[in-house]
C-alpha angles and dihedrals in degrees: 000000000000120000114208100172119135112228120216116241093017110151124198142148126231122181093339094314115117116201139176122199104226100175136016125182141006123347093201139012113288090006134132118274119248129198109194126190135187105214132191133179144143090228122103114277093249092057092046091051091050092053090048096050096041105033113017098046118344110232143135126249115275092237091056092047092047093050091052093043092054095050114105109256095022108180121237088239090060094041095055099046115123111253133188147208120211122195131182110225096185132255094058093303125125142178119226117185124179120196125201116188118242109268109175 
């Protein structure tokens, strides 16, 4: 059996990027699920973002997801892909938030 749950407050480092999971799951009943991370690194922002989207929680950029979602005939497979926002907060700190649409 493989467990794929994301544990709140888990801290780890991957390729020089330190991250702490600060929230996992829904914020309200019947709502989307959010996986929020506080991230810090001395690496350039582009490299930090790449580690986040490929290693911390695999997702596509929100803008890419939104463009696909708004296309007429968007498939359910495209609509329900995890997507993220990545923000530089200054001083080598970042916010990485992955959103998964409500599916129940």
